[in-house]
N, C-alpha and C positions, 0 to 999 in steps of 0.2 A: 258756262257753271264753273265754280270755285270747284279745286278741288278739297277732301277733308282728311285735316288730319290726323291720323293716327293718334292719340297721344294719350301715355300709356302712363296714369293714376297708383301712386305708392303708398300706401300708404300706416304710417310708422302710432302702433299702439304706442304711450306715455309709460308703456312696462319697458320695452326697445330702447324709448328716448331714453331711461331713467338707465338705461348701462349701459348707454352709446357715452351716456356725458359723465356713469358714473359720482351719483349720488338717487337720491331718495324719490320716491312717489312723488309727493309730498313737491317738490320741490317746483317738481316740472309742470306738474298743480300748477301753483305756486306765482308760477312764469306766464303760461298759459290764463291763468283768470288778470294778471296784471294787463296780458295784452300785448307782453314781448316774444309771445311764441306763436306764429297758428294757428290753431284745432280748429276742430268740426266730431257735433255730437253723431253719436249713432245709437241710439239704446242712450244707456246710462253713463255710455265711455267717449273717451276724449281719442281721436284720433289725428295727427298731422302730417299734412303729406310731404315725402319726403324731400320736394322739394324749400318747400314750409323753415324746416328743422337744417336745412345747407344756411338760404338766408339767415335763420337769427348764429347759426353756427358765425360764420362770420360775422356776425355784428356784436355779439356778447358772448363767445366764448375768445378767451386768446390756447394760443399753442404754447405747450407748455416745451423748457428751450433743456435741449441736452443737453445730461451734463459729464 
């Protein structure tokens, strides 16, 4: 029998993501609706797996250069 992996999933709210990206909730929702940011519905709200957010950041967000 194969060993079960204990995968713990961390969900982030759209509000948390907006704070981390320093943008509005509407921007986060647009990214979700455009399919760039993977999300799941929990009732009326969207939640995003932390791994999906990390992939989004790596692909779409450019690091800010230190001045």
